C-alpha positions as CSV (number, residue, x, y, z in Angstrom):
1,M,-119.1,174.5,34.6
2,C,-121.0,175.4,31.4
3,T,-120.6,179.1,30.5
4,L,-122.2,180.8,27.5
5,C,-121.0,184.2,26.2
6,V,-123.9,186.2,24.8
7,I,-123.5,189.4,22.8
8,P,-126.7,191.5,22.8
9,A,-127.0,193.6,19.6
10,R,-129.8,195.7,18.4
11,Y,-130.0,197.6,15.1
12,A,-131.8,200.8,16.3
13,S,-129.0,202.5,18.1
14,T,-129.9,206.1,18.9
15,R,-126.5,207.7,18.4
16,L,-125.2,205.4,15.6
17,P,-128.1,203.6,13.8
18,G,-127.1,200.3,12.4
19,K,-124.0,200.3,14.6
20,P,-123.5,196.5,14.7
21,L,-123.0,196.4,11.0
22,A,-120.6,199.4,10.8
23,D,-117.5,198.6,8.9
24,L,-114.4,198.4,11.1
25,G,-111.3,197.6,9.1
26,G,-113.2,195.6,6.5
27,V,-115.2,193.6,9.1
28,P,-118.6,194.4,10.6
29,L,-118.3,195.7,14.2
30,I,-120.4,192.9,15.6
31,C,-118.2,190.2,14.0
32,R,-115.1,191.8,15.5
33,V,-116.7,191.6,19.0
34,Y,-117.7,188.0,18.3
35,A,-114.3,186.9,17.3
36,R,-112.6,188.3,20.4
37,A,-115.3,187.0,22.7
38,A,-115.1,183.5,21.2
39,A,-111.4,183.4,22.0
40,A,-112.1,183.3,25.7
41,R,-111.0,179.9,27.3
42,T,-113.5,179.7,30.0
43,T,-116.7,179.7,27.9
44,S,-118.4,176.8,26.2
45,G,-119.9,178.8,23.4
46,T,-120.6,182.3,22.0
47,L,-123.7,183.7,20.3
48,V,-125.2,187.0,19.3
49,A,-128.7,187.8,20.6
50,T,-130.3,190.3,18.2
51,D,-133.7,191.7,17.2
52,D,-132.7,192.1,13.6
53,D,-132.5,189.7,10.7
54,R,-129.7,191.7,9.0
55,I,-127.4,191.4,12.1
56,A,-128.2,187.6,12.4
57,A,-127.4,187.1,8.7
58,V,-124.0,189.0,8.9
59,V,-123.0,187.0,11.9
60,A,-123.9,183.7,10.2
61,S,-122.0,184.7,7.1
62,H,-118.9,185.2,9.2
63,G,-119.2,181.7,10.7
64,G,-120.9,182.8,14.0
65,Q,-124.1,181.9,15.7
66,A,-127.0,184.3,16.2
67,L,-130.4,184.0,17.7
68,L,-133.4,186.3,17.1
69,T,-134.9,187.8,20.3
70,R,-137.7,190.2,21.1
71,S,-137.4,193.8,20.0
72,D,-138.9,195.3,23.2
73,H,-136.2,194.5,25.7
74,P,-135.3,197.5,27.9
75,S,-131.7,196.5,28.4
76,G,-129.0,194.1,27.2
77,T,-129.4,192.0,30.3
78,D,-133.0,191.4,29.5
79,R,-132.0,190.2,26.1
80,V,-129.5,187.8,27.7
81,A,-132.2,186.6,30.1
82,E,-134.3,185.6,27.1
83,I,-131.4,183.5,25.9
84,A,-131.1,182.0,29.4
85,R,-134.7,180.8,29.2
86,I,-134.0,178.7,26.0
87,T,-130.5,177.5,26.7
88,E,-128.8,175.5,29.4
89,A,-125.7,177.1,31.0
90,E,-124.8,177.8,34.6
91,I,-123.1,181.2,33.9
92,Y,-123.9,183.7,31.2
93,V,-121.4,186.4,30.2
94,N,-122.8,189.6,28.7
95,V,-120.3,191.1,26.3
96,Q,-121.5,194.5,24.9
97,G,-122.0,194.4,21.2
98,D,-120.1,197.7,20.8
99,E,-116.8,196.5,22.4
100,P,-114.5,195.6,19.4
101,F,-111.5,195.6,21.7
102,V,-112.9,193.3,24.5
103,R,-110.1,191.2,25.9
104,P,-110.7,187.4,26.1
105,A,-108.5,187.5,29.3
106,D,-111.1,189.8,30.9
107,I,-113.9,187.4,30.1
108,D,-111.9,184.5,31.6
109,A,-111.1,186.6,34.8
110,L,-114.8,187.5,35.2
111,V,-115.9,183.9,34.8
112,T,-113.3,182.8,37.4
113,L,-114.4,185.5,39.7
114,L,-118.0,184.3,39.7
115,E,-117.1,180.7,39.9
116,T,-115.0,181.2,43.0
117,H,-117.5,183.3,44.8
118,P,-120.7,181.2,44.9
119,A,-122.5,183.7,47.2
120,Y,-122.8,186.1,44.3
121,A,-125.2,186.0,41.3
122,V,-123.7,188.9,39.4
123,A,-120.1,190.0,38.8
124,S,-118.4,192.7,36.7
125,L,-115.1,194.5,36.3
126,Y,-113.6,197.9,36.8
127,H,-110.3,199.7,36.2
128,V,-108.6,202.8,37.5
129,M,-109.7,205.6,35.3
130,D,-107.7,208.5,33.7
131,P,-108.4,211.6,35.8
132,V,-108.9,213.5,32.6
133,T,-112.2,211.7,31.9
134,R,-113.4,211.9,35.5
135,D,-116.2,214.4,34.7
136,D,-117.3,212.7,31.5
137,P,-120.8,211.3,32.0
138,A,-120.2,208.7,29.4
139,A,-117.5,207.1,31.7
140,V,-119.4,205.2,34.3
141,K,-117.8,205.3,37.8
142,V,-118.2,202.7,40.6
143,V,-117.3,202.7,44.3
144,C,-116.8,199.4,46.1
145,A,-116.7,198.0,49.6
146,H,-113.5,196.6,50.9
147,N,-114.6,193.1,49.9
148,G,-115.1,194.2,46.3
149,Q,-118.8,194.5,46.4
150,A,-120.2,197.4,44.4
151,L,-121.8,200.1,46.5
152,Y,-122.9,202.5,43.7
153,F,-122.5,203.3,40.1
154,S,-122.8,206.8,38.6
155,R,-122.2,209.0,35.6
156,A,-121.1,211.7,38.1
157,A,-117.6,211.9,39.6
158,I,-117.6,209.6,42.6
159,P,-116.3,209.8,45.2
160,Y,-116.3,213.6,45.2
161,P,-113.0,215.1,46.6
162,R,-114.7,217.6,48.9
163,D,-111.5,219.0,50.3
164,G,-109.7,219.1,47.0
165,G,-107.6,216.0,47.7
166,S,-106.9,213.3,45.1
167,S,-108.7,210.0,45.2
168,E,-108.6,206.9,43.0
169,T,-111.5,206.9,40.7
170,L,-112.8,203.5,39.4
171,Q,-114.4,203.2,36.0
172,H,-116.9,200.4,35.3
173,L,-116.0,198.1,32.4
174,G,-119.4,197.0,30.9
175,L,-118.8,193.3,31.1
176,Y,-121.1,191.2,33.2
177,A,-121.4,187.6,34.3
178,Y,-124.7,186.2,35.7
179,R,-125.8,182.9,37.2
180,R,-128.7,181.5,35.2
181,E,-131.1,181.5,38.2
182,F,-130.7,185.3,38.5
183,L,-131.5,185.8,34.8
184,L,-134.6,183.6,35.0
185,H,-136.0,185.9,37.8
186,L,-134.8,189.2,36.3
187,A,-138.3,190.3,35.3
188,E,-139.3,190.1,39.0
189,L,-137.0,192.8,40.1
190,P,-138.9,196.0,41.0
191,D,-138.7,199.2,39.0
192,S,-135.6,201.2,39.8
193,P,-135.8,205.0,40.0
194,L,-132.0,205.1,40.3
195,A,-131.5,203.1,37.1
196,R,-133.9,205.4,35.3
197,A,-132.3,208.6,36.7
198,E,-128.7,207.6,35.7
199,S,-129.7,205.4,32.7
200,L,-127.6,202.6,34.2
201,E,-129.2,199.1,34.2
202,Q,-126.8,197.8,36.9
203,L,-128.4,200.2,39.5
204,R,-131.6,198.1,39.0
205,F,-129.7,195.2,40.6
206,L,-128.3,197.2,43.5
207,Q,-131.5,199.0,44.3
208,A,-133.3,195.6,44.5
209,G,-130.7,194.4,47.0
210,V,-128.8,192.1,44.6
211,P,-125.1,192.1,45.6
212,M,-122.7,192.6,42.8
213,L,-119.1,191.6,43.0
214,M,-116.4,193.6,41.2
215,G,-113.0,192.5,40.0
216,R,-110.1,194.8,39.0
217,T,-108.5,194.8,35.5
218,S,-106.4,197.1,33.4
219,P,-107.8,199.9,31.3
220,P,-109.3,198.7,28.0
221,A,-107.2,198.5,24.9
222,G,-109.5,200.6,22.8
223,P,-112.8,202.5,22.9
224,S,-116.3,201.2,22.9
225,V,-118.3,202.4,19.9
226,D,-121.3,204.6,20.8
227,T,-120.9,207.5,18.4
228,P,-119.5,208.3,14.9
229,A,-116.5,209.8,16.7
230,D,-115.9,206.6,18.6
231,L,-116.1,204.6,15.4
232,A,-113.5,206.9,13.8
233,K,-111.2,206.3,16.9
234,A,-111.6,202.6,16.6
235,R,-110.8,202.6,12.9
236,A,-107.7,204.7,13.5
237,L,-106.5,202.3,16.2
238,L,-107.0,199.2,14.1
239,A,-105.2,200.9,11.2
240,A,-102.3,201.7,13.5
241,E,-102.2,198.1,14.8
242,S,-102.1,196.7,11.2
243,M,-98.9,198.7,10.4
244,P,-95.5,197.1,10.6
245,P,-93.8,197.8,13.9
246,A,-91.3,200.2,12.3
247,A,-94.1,202.2,10.8
248,R,-95.8,202.5,14.2
249,R,-92.6,203.7,15.8
250,G,-91.6,206.0,13.0
251,C,-88.5,205.3,10.9
252,P,-85.3,205.2,13.0
253,K,-82.8,207.9,12.4
254,R,-79.8,206.8,10.3
255,I,-76.8,206.2,12.5
256,D,-73.5,207.2,11.0
257,T,-70.9,204.5,11.7
258,Q,-68.0,206.3,10.0
């Protein structure tokens, strides 16, 4: 089955303008995302879908492939849908352009999930979230049916522990896989008040009655980059990873053998 990995990337990010070109350990952010996405084993190719010549040029200079798309897309999925209209693949994986720590294994698991469940046109992933971030609106939560189908996504803490008991909270990992037929008819989906209220494009699918299958994975290895603070965290994490193991652990104490 032919699967294409598409990385939507626009220059005009509200909270971090020019984000795809931000330096991350000497490499542009978008190129780090590209390299990790391209390492997936289940995909036939990887490309960046962008509205900006500067992003396309940087990707090409690092040996990647980029295609210019319209600048008026309301979401990353709409940008992937434009790519689906001009390419031939059966499954398209949408890797967010601000995920420098995306795991190739997660992409492979997501593709396998959609391949083995032909009744679904859309699939994504979740992980059990840290309770500390439960009330953070930037952390998107999901609740699922017993069969793994998504019931709802929210920036609010769901489910709400009404009686004060603890409950497992699931955080959505912004990685999607779609069948081509779904993307070709994406524009036909009705407007979604839920998606507008929560600013979550996946609610557009659910409110239109499109079932979405969710798979479980482990928490991400590093942050997505949405703000200058996120960028600083990502830089610090990469710097720590580049240190020798002894430096990361701290120097061992001297052992007296006398």
